[in-house]
N, C-alpha and C positions, 0 to 999 in steps of 0.2 A: 473479862479476859479475852484477848483477841490476837489473831496472827498479825504480826506487825511487818514481817518481811520474810521473803524466801530467796535464798541464794544458791545458785547452781554454778559449780566450777568443774572444769574438766582438767584431768592431769594425765601425763604419760611418763612411765618409768622406763628409761632405756635398759634394754635387755642385752647383755654382752657376757656369754654368748647368747645368740637368738633362742627363742623357745620353739621347738618343732611339735606343735600340738598335734595329737594323733587325728583330730577332726578336721584339720585345716591343711590344705596343700601348700600354703604359704607360710614359712617360718616367720615368727613374730619378733620384731626387733624392738618393740615397745609394748608395755602393758598399760592400757588405759583404765582410768577409774574416774567415775563422775561422783562428785559429793554434793549432796543437797543438805542445806541448813535452813531450818524453820524456826524463826525467832519470835517469841510472843511479846506483848507490850509490857512485860515485867523483866525483860532481858534474858530469859531462859532459851536455850537453843537446842532442838532436837536434830539429830544427824542420821542420815541415810545414804545408802549408795546401792548400785546394782545396774539396771539398764541406764542407757544414756539420757533418758528424758527428752527425746526429741519432740519438738513441738509444744513443750509445756509452757513456754513464755507467753504463747497466745491465750493461756487459760489461767495464769496466775491470779488474775483478778477475781476468780471464783473462789479464792481461798483467803486473800488479803482481808482482814477485818472480820473473819469468821472466828467462832469459839474453837480452839484447837481440840476441845474435848469432845466434839460432835464427830466421832470416828466413823460411825455408820454413814452419816451424811457424806463425809469426805470420801469414803471407800466408793460410794455410789457415783459421786462426780468423777472420780478417777476412772471408774468402770466405763463411764460414758466417754471420757477423753480417750481411752484406749481404742475406742472405735473409730474415732476421728483422727487420731495422731498416733504418737509412740505409746510404748507402755511406760507409764510413769509411777509405777508402784514404789520406787524408792522414796517418793514423797511421803507415802503412808507410813513407811518404816520411820522416817523422821518424826511424823506426827505422833506415833506411838511412843517414840523416845521422849518426846517433849511432854506428853501427857503423864508418862511415867515419872519425870521430874516434877511435874506440877502435883501429882498425887503421892509422890514419895514411895513409889513401888516399882520393883523390876518387872520388866514385861513378862517373864515366865510366870509370875503370880497374876498379871493382869489377864493373861489368855486362858487361865484355868488353874494355875498353882499346883499342878500334878507333881512336878519335880523340877530340879534345876540341874541335873547331870544326865549325861548320855554318853555312850561309848562311840568312838569314832572308827570308820574304816578308812584305810589308806586308799586314796584314788590316784592311780597313775594318770599322767596326761601325755605320755609319749610311747613311741614304738621303739623298745630296745630289742636286742637279740635274745635268744633263749638263756645264754649263760648269764648275761647281765641282769635279766629280769628275775632269774632265780636268786641270784646274789642279793639283789635289793629286796626281794620277798623275804628273805631270811632276816634282813635288817629291820623290816617291818615287824617281824615277830619280837625281835629284841627290843623294839621301841614300845611294845605293849598292844599294838593293834590286833583286833580279834578277826579282821576280815581285810581283804585286798581286792580292789578292782583292776582288772587289766582291760586295755583298749585293743579291739580287733580293727582291721581295716588295712592291713598291709597288702601288698599287691597280690599275694597268693594266700588263700585260706589255708594252705599247708603250713605256711609260715606263722600264721596266728596260732594254729594248733599246736605247733612245735614249741612255741613260747608257753602256752598253757600246760603242755605236758611236762616241760622242764620245771616250771614253778610247782606243779603238784608234787613231782618227785623230790623237790627240794624242801618243801614245807610239810608234806604228809597231810595229816588232818589237824595241823596246829592253826591253820587259817581257813576260814571260809573264803571261797574264791568266788568273785563276781566278774561277769564279762559285759563290757559295754560295746555293742556293735555300732552305735551311732548312725543308725539308718532312719532316725525320726525326723531329721531336718538336715540342711546343708548350708555351708557358707555361701554368700552371694554369688561367688564366682565358680562354684563347683556344680557342674551339671551332670555329674554321675548319677544314674538312677538308682533309686533304693533297691534293696532285695525284694523279690517277690516271695510268696508263701512257700513255695518249694524249696528255695534257697535257705530260707530262715528255718525250716524244719530239718533240713540237712544239718545245719550248724547246731541246732538245738539237740539233735540226737548225738552229735559229737560231745557237746557240752556235758550232757547227762553221764557220759563214760567217765568223765573227770569229777563228778560230784559237784558241778558248779551250782552255787546256790540261787543265783538269778542271772537271767539273760536280759540285758537292758537294750531297749530300742531296737528289736530285731526287724521291725517294719516301719513304714512311713506312719507318722502320729495320726493320720486319718484313717488308717486301714483298720477300721473296727472289726470287720468280719474277719480279717486274716489274724488279728491279735487274739480274738476269742477262740478261733479255731486252733491256733497254735497252743494257747493255753491249755486246750483240752487234749492235746496230742502229744504233750511232753510233761515229764515230771520236774523239769526245770522251771523255777518260778519266772513269770514274765514281768519285767518291769518298764516303766516308761512315764511320760508326761512332762519331762523338763521344758520341752519347747511348746507345749500346749498353751495357747495364748488366752482363751477365755474360760472363765469358771464353769460355765454351762457344759463345756466339752468334757470336763472331768466327770460330771454327773451322767453324761451319756456313756462314757467309758465304764462307769460303775454299773449302770442299768445293762449294759451289753456284756458284762462279765469279761472285759478285755484284759485286765491286769490283776496280778497278785500284789505288786508293789507300785504305789503311787508316789511320783517324784516332783511335784511342783515346787517351784522356787518362790519364796515369799517376795523376792525382789524383782520377780519377772511377771508374775501372774497372780492377781487376787489380793495380795497384801495380807496382813495379819487378820483383818476383819473377815474375810471370805474363807481364808485357808484354815482358820481354826475350826470353823464349822464343817468344811470338807474333811479335815483330818478325822473328826468323829464319825462322819458318815463312811469313810473308808474303813475304820476299825469296826464299825458296826456291821460292815458287810463281810467281815472276816478277812480283811486284807491288811496290808502294812503301809503305813504313811511314812516316808523318810526322804525329805527333800533333796533335790539337787542343790549344790552349793558351790559349784565351780566358778568362782569369781574372786572377790577379796574378802578381807576380814569382817567387814561391816555386814555384808551379806551373810557370811557364815554365822556371825553373832546372832542375827535376826532369825535365821532358820533353827539355831540352837534353842533359842528362847521359845520359839513357836512350838517345836516338836516336844522339848522336854516338859514344857508347861502344859500341853494338852494330853497327847495320847502316848507319848514316848515312843521308842523304836528300839530294835535290837542294836542298831548302830546308824550313824549319820556320816554322811560323806565329808571327808577331810582331804582337800586337794594337797597332794605330798608326792613329789617325785624328784628326790634329791639326785644330783646336785643342780638339775636344770630348773627344778620348780621347788622352792624353799618357802618356809613361812615367813622369811624376811621379804622375799619378793611379793608373795601374795598380799601381805599386810602392810606394805610400805607406808600407808597413810596413817597407820596407827602408831602410837607411842612405843608399844611393844607388841610383838606378834602373838597370836593366839596359838597355844600349845597343848598337847595332851599330857597327861600324868603317865606314870610308869605302867599303869594298867590300861592305857588307851582311852581315857576318860576325859571328857570335856566338861567344864563347869561354868554355868551361868552365874554371873555377878549378882550380888544382892543390892548393888547400887541402883538408885532410880533409873527408869528407863533401861537402857543397855549398858550404862557405865562406860561410854566411849571416850576415849582421850586421844585426840588427832595429834600427829606430829606436823605442826604448822610449818616448821622450817622445810621439811621435805616436800609438802605440799606447795609451798612457794617455789621451790627450785623446779618442780615437775609441772607447773601451770601450763596448759595448752589451750589452744582455740579449737581443738578438735578431740572427738572421742573415738577416733577410729584406731584400728590395729594398723600401724604404719612403721 
């Protein structure tokens, strides 16, 4: 049994109206998605998506002709490639999907078999005013979500706090509130410096007044000392890790007691092979593992299977910000979008692998020669 071919295609869904992402100073007129397909010599195809796989073509020969079931070997090679080129972990998702088809097992069983369901939290992606934010938060309750994540980063902290106050008044204790400060990384053109410890502590103290469950990325991702210090100075849980690039960095974060909530994304760092081990280490340390999933439905599915099948979590990120960000936009490459049930629960399929069914017609219409947000 061998890997016969690897196909990588880029796609861009036109966005009208544009999407004004809270973490990006430039409104997005297109939503890019990179699809990787790994086919074995018996005609089965595994599917992955996530990062753009920059530079992978130079290393494809390291996988062609190999047994797809040697997942530890493939994860090691991908880890090496990530040092020399881009982050190519969507290939590993596709390999797990392919091996699941070969073995006739869903990925949630392959990674541990702990469970196949997990509740979702609604994750906003834009900056609304206070009144509109409160109204959509009430809608989130009606949809069944147990928690909601707001985005900070407006021109004035006072405006961020006004939104938080309005949402808390509107929902009372019916929702856990999470706040993403987005200080851990920047878009390539954004030269604004991240918060320092004093600013992060000021914000943390305000969040505590409103009973915020976690504060996400309050400092740069490499500020280990600041994160550990902040964690000890506030009762608000500290979350982070979505942009952390290498698996060893997560173990450093653990060793230095930097975070309460660990948020690696299987499509960005480590893949299934490394993150299922990290998930157990995080839980063994008394912390929570609940990945970043802000991307498309394939990445969401992969993180669902990983988390539900290993250690579980109180809730998993579900990108949701209607009307500008809907499941139809997020999952345009799938034959049908991933949805929660009336209790806010996501269910992993029992189909082999991830059970992905692509919408080939939409993928043909959105084919592109670039993976950029343009």
